C-alpha positions as a Markdown table, in Angstrom:
| # | Residue | x | y | z |
|---|---|---|---|---|
| 1 | Unk | 2.9 | 17.2 | 2.9 |
| 2 | Unk | 4.9 | 15.6 | 0.2 |
| 3 | Unk | 5.9 | 12.0 | -0.2 |
| 4 | Unk | 7.1 | 9.7 | -3.0 |
| 5 | Unk | 5.8 | 6.1 | -2.8 |
| 6 | Unk | 7.0 | 3.1 | -4.8 |
| 7 | Unk | 4.2 | 0.5 | -5.4 |
| 8 | Unk | 4.2 | -2.9 | -7.0 |
| 9 | Unk | 0.8 | -3.8 | -8.6 |
| 10 | Unk | -0.1 | -7.3 | -9.6 |
| 11 | Unk | -1.9 | -6.6 | -12.9 |
| 12 | Unk | -3.3 | -10.2 | -12.9 |
| 13 | Unk | -5.5 | -9.2 | -9.9 |
| 14 | Unk | -7.8 | -7.0 | -11.9 |
| 15 | Unk | -10.0 | -7.4 | -15.0 |
| 16 | Unk | -10.5 | -5.2 | -18.0 |
| 17 | Unk | -14.0 | -4.5 | -16.6 |
| 18 | Unk | -12.3 | -2.7 | -13.7 |
| 19 | Unk | -10.9 | 0.0 | -16.1 |
| 20 | Unk | -12.7 | 3.3 | -16.1 |
| 21 | Unk | -13.3 | 4.4 | -19.8 |
| 22 | Unk | -11.3 | 1.4 | -20.8 |
| 23 | Unk | -7.9 | 2.8 | -19.7 |
| 24 | Unk | -8.0 | 4.2 | -16.2 |
| 25 | Unk | -7.7 | 2.0 | -13.1 |
| 26 | Unk | -9.1 | 3.8 | -10.0 |
| 27 | Unk | -7.3 | 2.7 | -6.9 |
| 28 | Unk | -7.0 | 3.6 | -3.2 |
| 29 | Unk | -3.6 | 3.9 | -1.6 |
| 30 | Unk | -3.1 | 3.6 | 2.2 |
| 31 | Unk | 0.0 | 5.0 | 3.8 |
| 32 | Unk | 0.5 | 3.2 | 7.1 |
| 33 | Unk | 2.3 | 4.3 | 10.3 |
| 34 | Unk | 3.8 | 0.9 | 10.8 |
| 35 | Unk | 6.2 | -1.1 | 8.6 |
| 36 | Unk | 5.5 | -4.8 | 7.8 |
| 37 | Unk | 8.0 | -7.6 | 8.0 |
| 38 | Unk | 9.2 | -6.7 | 4.5 |
| 39 | Unk | 9.8 | -3.0 | 5.0 |
| 40 | Unk | 6.5 | -2.0 | 3.3 |
| 41 | Unk | 4.2 | 0.7 | 4.7 |
| 42 | Unk | 1.7 | 1.2 | 1.8 |
| 43 | Unk | -1.0 | -0.9 | 0.3 |
| 44 | Unk | -3.1 | -0.4 | -2.8 |
| 45 | Unk | -6.5 | -1.8 | -3.7 |
| 46 | Unk | -9.3 | -1.3 | -6.3 |
| 47 | Unk | -11.4 | 1.7 | -5.5 |
| 48 | Unk | -14.7 | 0.7 | -4.0 |
| 49 | Unk | -18.1 | 2.1 | -4.9 |
| 50 | Unk | -20.1 | 3.9 | -2.2 |
| 51 | Unk | -22.4 | 0.8 | -2.1 |
| 52 | Unk | -19.4 | -1.5 | -1.5 |
| 53 | Unk | -18.1 | 0.8 | 1.2 |
| 54 | Unk | -21.4 | 0.9 | 2.9 |
| 55 | Unk | -21.8 | -2.9 | 2.8 |
| 56 | Unk | -18.2 | -3.1 | 4.1 |
| 57 | Unk | -17.3 | -5.3 | 1.2 |
| 58 | Unk | -13.9 | -7.0 | 1.2 |
| 59 | Unk | -11.2 | -5.0 | -0.5 |
| 60 | Unk | -9.5 | -6.3 | -3.6 |
| 61 | Unk | -5.8 | -5.7 | -2.9 |
| 62 | Unk | -3.5 | -5.2 | -5.8 |
| 63 | Unk | -0.1 | -4.7 | -4.2 |
| 64 | Unk | 2.1 | -3.1 | -1.6 |
| 65 | Unk | 4.8 | -0.5 | -1.5 |
| 66 | Unk | 6.9 | 1.8 | 0.6 |
| 67 | Unk | 7.6 | 5.5 | 1.1 |
| 68 | Unk | 11.1 | 6.2 | -0.3 |
| 69 | Unk | 11.1 | 10.0 | 0.1 |
| 70 | Unk | 9.3 | 12.6 | 2.3 |
| 71 | Unk | 9.5 | 16.3 | 3.0 |
| 72 | Unk | 9.7 | 15.4 | 6.7 |
| 73 | Unk | 6.0 | 15.9 | 7.4 |
| 74 | Unk | 5.1 | 12.3 | 6.7 |
| 75 | Unk | 6.4 | 9.0 | 8.1 |
| 76 | Unk | 9.3 | 7.5 | 6.2 |
| 77 | Unk | 9.7 | 3.9 | 7.3 |
| 78 | Unk | 12.9 | 2.0 | 8.0 |
| 79 | Unk | 12.8 | -1.7 | 8.2 |
| 80 | Unk | 12.8 | -2.7 | 11.8 |
| 81 | Unk | 15.7 | -4.8 | 12.9 |
| 82 | Unk | 15.5 | -7.1 | 15.9 |
| 83 | Unk | 17.7 | -6.2 | 18.9 |
| 84 | Unk | 19.3 | -9.6 | 19.7 |
| 85 | Unk | 21.7 | -8.6 | 22.4 |
| 86 | Unk | 21.1 | -11.8 | 24.2 |
| 87 | Unk | 22.4 | -14.1 | 21.4 |
| 88 | Unk | 25.4 | -16.2 | 22.4 |
| 89 | Unk | 27.4 | -15.2 | 19.2 |
């Protein structure tokens, strides 16, 4: 399985304390089967500790993205368009 994903991360949403060894930001990326209203199918958030996961703590989302290339074994989204055949124009 191979895919390329483009993400936009809001750097204002994390603090220096979130950096591992002062320079690494550990994140989790989700690749969704559905596309949102903006054509995005990926989301990224700060990696949670095992304790946070167990407590079902709220995720700190950092941004969203989309799959722009795939080897065909993963879902590549296309923005859904509304089928408006019943419009008068």
